[in-house]
Biopython code that builds the backbone (N, CA, C, O; Angstrom):
import numpy as np
from Bio.PDB.StructureBuilder import StructureBuilder

atoms = [
    (1, "UNK", "N", (-7.379, -3.302, 3.607)),
    (1, "UNK", "CA", (-7.508, -2.541, 4.410)),
    (1, "UNK", "C", (-6.775, -2.494, 5.571)),
    (1, "UNK", "O", (-5.933, -1.639, 5.848)),
    (2, "UNK", "N", (-7.163, -3.570, 6.344)),
    (2, "UNK", "CA", (-6.988, -3.494, 7.961)),
    (2, "UNK", "C", (-5.431, -3.747, 8.703)),
    (2, "UNK", "O", (-4.841, -3.366, 9.714)),
    (3, "UNK", "N", (-5.106, -4.887, 7.197)),
    (3, "UNK", "CA", (-3.364, -4.136, 7.730)),
    (3, "UNK", "C", (-2.981, -3.385, 7.149)),
    (3, "UNK", "O", (-1.801, -3.322, 7.496)),
    (4, "UNK", "N", (-3.127, -2.765, 6.509)),
    (4, "UNK", "CA", (-2.468, -1.120, 5.874)),
    (4, "UNK", "C", (-2.759, -0.284, 7.705)),
    (4, "UNK", "O", (-2.087, 0.060, 8.677)),
    (5, "UNK", "N", (-4.013, -0.304, 7.310)),
    (5, "UNK", "CA", (-4.508, 0.586, 8.731)),
    (5, "UNK", "C", (-3.178, 0.054, 10.009)),
    (5, "UNK", "O", (-1.985, 0.331, 10.133)),
    (6, "UNK", "N", (-3.752, -0.463, 10.470)),
    (6, "UNK", "CA", (-2.711, -1.115, 11.482)),
    (6, "UNK", "C", (-1.414, -1.022, 11.331)),
    (6, "UNK", "O", (-0.786, -0.957, 12.389)),
    (7, "UNK", "N", (-0.518, -0.981, 9.898)),
    (7, "UNK", "CA", (0.915, -0.801, 10.123)),
    (7, "UNK", "C", (1.280, 0.895, 9.800)),
    (7, "UNK", "O", (2.341, 1.361, 9.384)),
    (8, "UNK", "N", (-0.638, 1.972, 10.328)),
    (8, "UNK", "CA", (-0.502, 3.623, 10.266)),
    (8, "UNK", "C", (0.496, 3.803, 10.986)),
    (8, "UNK", "O", (1.328, 4.701, 10.855)),
    (9, "UNK", "N", (0.472, 2.796, 11.948)),
    (9, "UNK", "CA", (1.588, 3.516, 13.150)),
    (9, "UNK", "C", (2.957, 3.019, 13.564)),
    (9, "UNK", "O", (3.672, 3.280, 14.531)),
    (10, "UNK", "N", (3.126, 2.011, 12.249)),
    (10, "UNK", "CA", (4.053, 1.623, 12.036)),
    (10, "UNK", "C", (4.861, 0.375, 12.592)),
    (10, "UNK", "O", (4.192, -0.223, 13.436)),
    (11, "UNK", "N", (6.195, -0.229, 12.345)),
    (11, "UNK", "CA", (6.173, -1.363, 11.914)),
    (11, "UNK", "C", (5.391, -3.074, 13.176)),
    (11, "UNK", "O", (5.732, -3.816, 14.097)),
    (12, "UNK", "N", (5.126, -3.006, 12.963)),
    (12, "UNK", "CA", (5.224, -4.565, 14.021)),
    (12, "UNK", "C", (5.249, -5.787, 13.708)),
    (12, "UNK", "O", (4.921, -6.276, 12.626)),
    (13, "UNK", "N", (5.729, -6.443, 14.859)),
    (13, "UNK", "CA", (5.384, -7.847, 14.518)),
    (13, "UNK", "C", (4.831, -8.601, 13.702)),
    (13, "UNK", "O", (3.795, -8.265, 13.129)),
    (14, "UNK", "N", (5.408, -9.725, 13.508)),
    (14, "UNK", "CA", (3.966, -11.154, 12.682)),
    (14, "UNK", "C", (2.849, -10.747, 13.541)),
    (14, "UNK", "O", (1.835, -10.084, 13.320)),
    (15, "UNK", "N", (3.497, -11.552, 14.981)),
    (15, "UNK", "CA", (2.117, -12.447, 15.738)),
    (15, "UNK", "C", (0.894, -11.578, 16.293)),
    (15, "UNK", "O", (-0.330, -11.649, 16.400)),
    (16, "UNK", "N", (2.557, -10.224, 16.743)),
    (16, "UNK", "CA", (1.386, -9.213, 17.240)),
    (16, "UNK", "C", (-0.028, -8.250, 16.341)),
    (16, "UNK", "O", (-1.154, -8.042, 16.794)),
    (17, "UNK", "N", (0.416, -7.898, 15.252)),
    (17, "UNK", "CA", (-0.275, -7.926, 13.481)),
    (17, "UNK", "C", (-1.309, -8.737, 13.595)),
    (17, "UNK", "O", (-2.349, -8.155, 13.289)),
    (18, "UNK", "N", (-1.530, -10.328, 14.047)),
    (18, "UNK", "CA", (-1.894, -11.275, 14.235)),
    (18, "UNK", "C", (-3.124, -11.076, 15.112)),
    (18, "UNK", "O", (-4.326, -10.920, 14.897)),
    (19, "UNK", "N", (-2.444, -11.136, 16.043)),
    (19, "UNK", "CA", (-3.500, -10.317, 17.806)),
    (19, "UNK", "C", (-4.493, -8.827, 17.282)),
    (19, "UNK", "O", (-5.669, -8.532, 17.068)),
    (20, "UNK", "N", (-3.517, -8.373, 17.265)),
    (20, "UNK", "CA", (-4.510, -7.304, 16.452)),
    (20, "UNK", "C", (-5.452, -7.042, 14.965)),
    (20, "UNK", "O", (-5.925, -6.123, 14.296)),
    (21, "UNK", "N", (-5.374, -8.106, 14.981)),
    (21, "UNK", "CA", (-6.420, -8.322, 13.350)),
    (21, "UNK", "C", (-7.304, -9.516, 13.291)),
    (21, "UNK", "O", (-8.034, -9.655, 12.310)),
    (22, "UNK", "N", (-7.307, -10.523, 14.401)),
    (22, "UNK", "CA", (-7.812, -11.157, 14.729)),
    (22, "UNK", "C", (-7.454, -12.579, 14.423)),
    (22, "UNK", "O", (-8.074, -13.507, 14.942)),
    (23, "UNK", "N", (-6.506, -12.755, 13.624)),
    (23, "UNK", "CA", (-6.662, -13.435, 12.154)),
    (23, "UNK", "C", (-5.182, -14.514, 12.834)),
    (23, "UNK", "O", (-4.307, -14.487, 13.699)),
    (24, "UNK", "N", (-5.564, -15.133, 12.034)),
    (24, "UNK", "CA", (-4.659, -16.845, 11.439)),
    (24, "UNK", "C", (-3.107, -15.914, 11.451)),
    (24, "UNK", "O", (-2.888, -14.749, 11.120)),
    (25, "UNK", "N", (-1.896, -17.333, 12.152)),
    (25, "UNK", "CA", (-0.764, -15.968, 11.697)),
    (25, "UNK", "C", (-0.706, -16.854, 9.655)),
    (25, "UNK", "O", (-0.558, -16.333, 8.550)),
    (26, "UNK", "N", (-0.872, -18.030, 10.017)),
    (26, "UNK", "CA", (-1.097, -18.718, 8.013)),
    (26, "UNK", "C", (-2.072, -17.993, 7.100)),
    (26, "UNK", "O", (-1.398, -17.574, 6.160)),
    (27, "UNK", "N", (-3.137, -17.707, 6.966)),
    (27, "UNK", "CA", (-3.943, -16.232, 6.736)),
    (27, "UNK", "C", (-3.849, -14.639, 6.456)),
    (27, "UNK", "O", (-4.347, -14.023, 5.513)),
    (28, "UNK", "N", (-2.820, -13.977, 7.885)),
    (28, "UNK", "CA", (-1.958, -13.234, 7.987)),
    (28, "UNK", "C", (-1.120, -13.836, 6.781)),
    (28, "UNK", "O", (-1.615, -14.253, 5.733)),
    (29, "UNK", "N", (0.267, -13.814, 7.107)),
    (29, "UNK", "CA", (1.153, -13.544, 6.331)),
    (29, "UNK", "C", (0.369, -13.896, 4.408)),
    (29, "UNK", "O", (0.248, -13.069, 3.505)),
    (30, "UNK", "N", (0.029, -15.238, 4.394)),
    (30, "UNK", "CA", (-0.803, -15.252, 3.093)),
    (30, "UNK", "C", (-0.979, -13.643, 2.775)),
    (30, "UNK", "O", (0.049, -13.179, 2.283)),
    (31, "UNK", "N", (-2.033, -12.695, 2.939)),
    (31, "UNK", "CA", (-2.248, -11.089, 3.317)),
    (31, "UNK", "C", (-0.453, -10.413, 3.201)),
    (31, "UNK", "O", (-0.092, -9.464, 2.505)),
    (32, "UNK", "N", (-0.050, -10.813, 3.631)),
    (32, "UNK", "CA", (0.921, -9.901, 3.808)),
    (32, "UNK", "C", (2.013, -9.594, 2.695)),
    (32, "UNK", "O", (2.685, -8.611, 2.380)),
    (33, "UNK", "N", (1.788, -11.651, 1.993)),
    (33, "UNK", "CA", (2.910, -12.134, 0.670)),
    (33, "UNK", "C", (2.184, -11.153, -0.297)),
    (33, "UNK", "O", (2.799, -10.602, -1.210)),
    (34, "UNK", "N", (1.227, -11.008, -0.133)),
    (34, "UNK", "CA", (0.389, -10.331, -1.646)),
    (34, "UNK", "C", (0.687, -8.601, -0.902)),
    (34, "UNK", "O", (1.131, -8.006, -1.884)),
    (35, "UNK", "N", (0.675, -8.044, -0.269)),
    (35, "UNK", "CA", (0.576, -7.303, -0.102)),
    (35, "UNK", "C", (1.751, -6.274, -0.979)),
    (35, "UNK", "O", (1.675, -5.341, -1.780)),
    (36, "UNK", "N", (3.353, -7.417, 0.008)),
    (36, "UNK", "CA", (4.819, -7.192, -0.103)),
    (36, "UNK", "C", (4.763, -7.062, -2.001)),
    (36, "UNK", "O", (5.425, -6.288, -2.691)),
    (37, "UNK", "N", (3.724, -8.118, -2.479)),
    (37, "UNK", "CA", (4.263, -8.638, -4.026)),
    (37, "UNK", "C", (4.207, -7.089, -4.882)),
    (37, "UNK", "O", (5.014, -6.616, -5.682)),
    (38, "UNK", "N", (2.639, -6.420, -4.241)),
    (38, "UNK", "CA", (2.400, -5.039, -4.639)),
    (38, "UNK", "C", (3.053, -3.902, -4.685)),
    (38, "UNK", "O", (2.929, -2.976, -5.486)),
    (39, "UNK", "N", (3.961, -4.051, -3.522)),
    (39, "UNK", "CA", (4.443, -3.266, -2.886)),
    (39, "UNK", "C", (4.160, -2.553, -1.925)),
    (39, "UNK", "O", (5.157, -1.934, -1.554)),
    (40, "UNK", "N", (3.338, -2.357, -1.382)),
    (40, "UNK", "CA", (1.967, -2.079, 0.123)),
    (40, "UNK", "C", (2.725, -1.595, 1.178)),
    (40, "UNK", "O", (2.637, -0.627, 1.933)),
    (41, "UNK", "N", (4.026, -3.169, 0.928)),
    (41, "UNK", "CA", (4.808, -3.526, 2.502)),
    (41, "UNK", "C", (5.703, -3.947, 2.207)),
    (41, "UNK", "O", (5.952, -4.309, 1.057)),
    (42, "UNK", "N", (6.522, -4.030, 3.256)),
    (42, "UNK", "CA", (7.708, -4.114, 3.428)),
    (42, "UNK", "C", (7.471, -4.870, 4.377)),
    (42, "UNK", "O", (6.574, -4.735, 5.208)),
    (43, "UNK", "N", (8.729, -6.209, 4.271)),
    (43, "UNK", "CA", (9.509, -7.663, 5.641)),
    (43, "UNK", "C", (10.436, -7.218, 5.955)),
    (43, "UNK", "O", (11.194, -6.914, 5.034)),
    (44, "UNK", "N", (10.833, -6.970, 7.162)),
    (44, "UNK", "CA", (12.480, -7.334, 7.435)),
    (44, "UNK", "C", (12.681, -8.397, 8.613)),
    (44, "UNK", "O", (12.389, -8.211, 9.795)),
    (45, "UNK", "N", (13.285, -9.648, 8.002)),
    (45, "UNK", "CA", (13.889, -10.387, 8.998)),
    (45, "UNK", "C", (15.023, -10.351, 10.510)),
    (45, "UNK", "O", (16.111, -10.893, 10.316)),
    (46, "UNK", "N", (14.783, -9.738, 11.961)),
    (46, "UNK", "CA", (15.309, -9.851, 12.499)),
    (46, "UNK", "C", (15.581, -10.633, 13.280)),
    (46, "UNK", "O", (14.669, -11.435, 13.483)),
    (47, "UNK", "N", (17.043, -10.881, 14.221)),
    (47, "UNK", "CA", (17.487, -11.711, 15.382)),
    (47, "UNK", "C", (17.019, -11.344, 16.528)),
    (47, "UNK", "O", (17.338, -10.168, 16.706)),
    (48, "UNK", "N", (16.186, -11.920, 17.745)),
    (48, "UNK", "CA", (15.719, -10.997, 18.700)),
    (48, "UNK", "C", (17.785, -11.900, 19.842)),
    (48, "UNK", "O", (18.635, -12.690, 19.431)),
    (49, "UNK", "N", (17.674, -11.335, 20.865)),
    (49, "UNK", "CA", (18.515, -10.726, 21.562)),
    (49, "UNK", "C", (18.977, -13.193, 22.221)),
    (49, "UNK", "O", (20.025, -13.754, 22.541)),
    (50, "UNK", "N", (17.690, -13.646, 22.094)),
    (50, "UNK", "CA", (18.232, -15.313, 22.172)),
    (50, "UNK", "C", (17.933, -16.058, 20.542)),
    (50, "UNK", "O", (17.996, -17.255, 20.264)),
    (51, "UNK", "N", (17.730, -15.351, 19.984)),
    (51, "UNK", "CA", (18.311, -16.126, 18.769)),
    (51, "UNK", "C", (17.312, -15.759, 17.868)),
    (51, "UNK", "O", (17.641, -15.808, 16.683)),
    (52, "UNK", "N", (16.173, -15.403, 18.128)),
    (52, "UNK", "CA", (14.628, -16.400, 17.860)),
    (52, "UNK", "C", (14.450, -15.286, 16.581)),
    (52, "UNK", "O", (14.490, -14.056, 16.590)),
    (53, "UNK", "N", (14.278, -16.073, 15.691)),
    (53, "UNK", "CA", (13.468, -14.859, 14.474)),
    (53, "UNK", "C", (12.243, -14.209, 14.566)),
    (53, "UNK", "O", (11.231, -14.784, 14.968)),
    (54, "UNK", "N", (12.289, -12.440, 14.038)),
    (54, "UNK", "CA", (11.840, -11.922, 14.733)),
    (54, "UNK", "C", (11.251, -11.650, 13.182)),
    (54, "UNK", "O", (12.249, -11.234, 12.593)),
    (55, "UNK", "N", (10.243, -11.671, 12.308)),
    (55, "UNK", "CA", (9.605, -10.483, 10.827)),
    (55, "UNK", "C", (8.816, -10.010, 11.672)),
    (55, "UNK", "O", (8.135, -10.413, 12.615)),
    (56, "UNK", "N", (9.185, -8.470, 10.815)),
    (56, "UNK", "CA", (7.988, -7.131, 10.855)),
    (56, "UNK", "C", (8.338, -7.149, 9.894)),
    (56, "UNK", "O", (9.251, -7.603, 9.205)),
    (57, "UNK", "N", (6.863, -6.149, 9.821)),
    (57, "UNK", "CA", (6.275, -5.492, 8.629)),
    (57, "UNK", "C", (5.818, -4.357, 8.578)),
    (57, "UNK", "O", (4.654, -4.257, 8.966)),
    (58, "UNK", "N", (6.566, -2.987, 8.064)),
    (58, "UNK", "CA", (5.844, -2.309, 8.054)),
    (58, "UNK", "C", (5.733, -1.528, 6.757)),
    (58, "UNK", "O", (6.491, -1.747, 5.812)),
    (59, "UNK", "N", (4.590, -0.436, 6.724)),
    (59, "UNK", "CA", (4.198, 0.205, 5.431)),
    (59, "UNK", "C", (5.439, 0.593, 4.474)),
    (59, "UNK", "O", (6.452, 1.068, 4.987)),
    (60, "UNK", "N", (5.328, 0.322, 2.629)),
    (60, "UNK", "CA", (5.979, 1.054, 1.844)),
    (60, "UNK", "C", (5.247, 2.563, 1.373)),
    (60, "UNK", "O", (4.034, 2.668, 1.185)),
    (61, "UNK", "N", (6.014, 3.449, 1.256)),
    (61, "UNK", "CA", (5.412, 5.061, 0.747)),
    (61, "UNK", "C", (4.835, 4.657, -0.351)),
    (61, "UNK", "O", (5.622, 4.647, -1.297)),
    (62, "UNK", "N", (3.387, 4.197, -0.696)),
    (62, "UNK", "CA", (2.763, 4.597, -1.674)),
    (62, "UNK", "C", (0.911, 4.986, -2.005)),
    (62, "UNK", "O", (0.088, 4.781, -1.113)),
    (63, "UNK", "N", (0.670, 5.305, -2.790)),
    (63, "UNK", "CA", (0.072, 6.335, -3.423)),
    (63, "UNK", "C", (-1.414, 5.319, -4.672)),
    (63, "UNK", "O", (-1.218, 5.182, -5.880)),
    (64, "UNK", "N", (-2.445, 4.896, -4.106)),
    (64, "UNK", "CA", (-3.314, 4.528, -4.977)),
    (64, "UNK", "C", (-4.643, 5.717, -5.300)),
    (64, "UNK", "O", (-5.268, 6.572, -4.672)),
    (65, "UNK", "N", (-4.592, 5.110, -6.771)),
    (65, "UNK", "CA", (-5.819, 6.061, -7.300)),
    (65, "UNK", "C", (-6.596, 4.956, -8.078)),
    (65, "UNK", "O", (-6.155, 4.129, -8.877)),
    (66, "UNK", "N", (-7.467, 5.095, -7.775)),
    (66, "UNK", "CA", (-8.835, 3.970, -8.173)),
    (66, "UNK", "C", (-9.585, 4.933, -8.583)),
    (66, "UNK", "O", (-10.037, 5.885, -7.946)),
    (67, "UNK", "N", (-9.811, 4.398, -10.659)),
    (67, "UNK", "CA", (-10.981, 5.383, -11.041)),
    (67, "UNK", "C", (-11.936, 3.841, -11.657)),
    (67, "UNK", "O", (-11.790, 2.703, -11.211)),
    (68, "UNK", "N", (-13.047, 4.341, -12.960)),
    (68, "UNK", "CA", (-13.504, 2.617, -13.260)),
    (68, "UNK", "C", (-12.496, 2.329, -14.200)),
    (68, "UNK", "O", (-12.218, 1.182, -14.552)),
    (69, "UNK", "N", (-11.788, 3.635, -14.731)),
    (69, "UNK", "CA", (-10.917, 2.115, -15.530)),
    (69, "UNK", "C", (-10.004, 0.593, -15.011)),
    (69, "UNK", "O", (-9.775, -0.599, -15.218)),
    (70, "UNK", "N", (-9.700, 2.046, -14.025)),
    (70, "UNK", "CA", (-8.793, 0.585, -12.467)),
    (70, "UNK", "C", (-9.706, -0.758, -12.629)),
    (70, "UNK", "O", (-9.558, -1.854, -13.170)),
    (71, "UNK", "N", (-11.038, 0.096, -11.647)),
    (71, "UNK", "CA", (-11.500, -1.254, -10.982)),
    (71, "UNK", "C", (-12.358, -2.531, -12.337)),
    (71, "UNK", "O", (-12.642, -3.714, -12.151)),
    (72, "UNK", "N", (-12.607, -1.491, -13.906)),
    (72, "UNK", "CA", (-13.090, -2.379, -14.166)),
    (72, "UNK", "C", (-11.780, -3.703, -14.804)),
    (72, "UNK", "O", (-12.075, -4.897, -14.773)),
    (73, "UNK", "N", (-10.131, -3.126, -15.438)),
    (73, "UNK", "CA", (-9.973, -4.224, -15.480)),
    (73, "UNK", "C", (-8.854, -5.058, -14.280)),
    (73, "UNK", "O", (-7.815, -5.624, -14.623)),
    (74, "UNK", "N", (-9.381, -4.957, -12.789)),
    (74, "UNK", "CA", (-8.920, -5.490, -11.609)),
    (74, "UNK", "C", (-10.324, -6.813, -11.929)),
    (74, "UNK", "O", (-10.221, -8.028, -12.096)),
    (75, "UNK", "N", (-11.417, -6.011, -11.912)),
    (75, "UNK", "CA", (-12.744, -6.848, -11.999)),
    (75, "UNK", "C", (-11.980, -8.159, -13.635)),
    (75, "UNK", "O", (-11.371, -9.203, -13.398)),
    (76, "UNK", "N", (-12.132, -7.898, -14.349)),
    (76, "UNK", "CA", (-11.043, -8.929, -15.731)),
    (76, "UNK", "C", (-10.121, -9.840, -15.362)),
    (76, "UNK", "O", (-9.877, -11.046, -15.418)),
    (77, "UNK", "N", (-9.581, -8.531, -14.853)),
    (77, "UNK", "CA", (-8.524, -9.920, -14.596)),
    (77, "UNK", "C", (-7.972, -10.666, -13.217)),
    (77, "UNK", "O", (-6.818, -10.846, -12.827)),
    (78, "UNK", "N", (-9.502, -11.100, -12.520)),
    (78, "UNK", "CA", (-10.309, -11.652, -11.178)),
    (78, "UNK", "C", (-10.408, -12.598, -12.187)),
    (78, "UNK", "O", (-9.743, -13.629, -12.291)),
    (79, "UNK", "N", (-11.587, -12.041, -13.186)),
    (79, "UNK", "CA", (-12.410, -13.160, -14.174)),
    (79, "UNK", "C", (-11.459, -14.520, -14.803)),
    (79, "UNK", "O", (-11.744, -15.717, -14.787)),
    (80, "UNK", "N", (-10.071, -13.731, -15.423)),
    (80, "UNK", "CA", (-9.561, -14.779, -16.029)),
    (80, "UNK", "C", (-8.753, -15.319, -15.597)),
    (80, "UNK", "O", (-8.098, -16.083, -16.306)),
    (81, "UNK", "N", (-8.423, -15.123, -14.076)),
    (81, "UNK", "CA", (-7.343, -16.011, -13.435)),
    (81, "UNK", "C", (-8.153, -16.928, -12.676)),
    (81, "UNK", "O", (-7.571, -17.861, -12.123)),
    (82, "UNK", "N", (-9.533, -16.804, -12.546)),
    (82, "UNK", "CA", (-11.092, -17.607, -12.055)),
    (82, "UNK", "C", (-10.947, -17.966, -10.623)),
    (82, "UNK", "O", (-11.668, -18.850, -10.159)),
    (83, "UNK", "N", (-10.141, -17.401, -9.940)),
    (83, "UNK", "CA", (-10.111, -17.386, -8.521)),
    (83, "UNK", "C", (-10.760, -16.215, -7.888)),
    (83, "UNK", "O", (-10.961, -16.190, -6.674)),
    (84, "UNK", "N", (-11.102, -15.218, -8.698)),
    (84, "UNK", "CA", (-11.229, -13.526, -7.673)),
    (84, "UNK", "C", (-10.627, -12.976, -6.747)),
    (84, "UNK", "O", (-10.733, -12.529, -5.605)),
    (85, "UNK", "N", (-9.416, -13.283, -8.266)),
    (85, "UNK", "CA", (-8.461, -12.048, -6.862)),
    (85, "UNK", "C", (-8.010, -11.827, -8.123)),
    (85, "UNK", "O", (-8.257, -12.567, -9.075)),
    (86, "UNK", "N", (-7.021, -10.324, -8.188)),
    (86, "UNK", "CA", (-7.139, -9.530, -9.272)),
    (86, "UNK", "C", (-5.338, -10.034, -9.941)),
    (86, "UNK", "O", (-4.731, -10.076, -11.011)),
    (87, "UNK", "N", (-5.131, -10.305, -8.604)),
    (87, "UNK", "CA", (-3.240, -10.420, -8.955)),
    (87, "UNK", "C", (-2.555, -10.065, -9.156)),
    (87, "UNK", "O", (-3.059, -9.003, -9.521)),
    (88, "UNK", "N", (-1.026, -9.859, -9.377)),
    (88, "UNK", "CA", (0.361, -9.323, -9.217)),
    (88, "UNK", "C", (0.462, -8.694, -10.389)),
    (88, "UNK", "O", (1.495, -8.091, -10.679)),
]
sb = StructureBuilder()
sb.init_structure("model")
sb.init_model(0)
sb.init_chain("A")
sb.init_seg("    ")
for serial, (resi, resn, name, xyz) in enumerate(atoms, 1):
    if name == "N":
        sb.init_residue(resn, " ", resi, " ")
    sb.init_atom(name, np.array(xyz, "f"), 0.0, 1.0, " ", f" {name:<3s}", serial, name[0])
structure = sb.get_structure()
């Protein structure tokens, strides 16, 4: 949720996003990968003027509705995955 909140102000370079969140880039990339697979964020690779690859992330339009049924399904999926994640 913190990643989504930070991206609500517009697209952000991944290093800047990691600094704002106080998170390592590898851990942030893991979260961003999951959010991207879920369709909540988009990543775009750009080249800087000096030729460096720069990865920017932005929110994708989405609407999430949560109710008892969706929570129950997520818990069951997490148990089936055996890793505590609801999967994508």
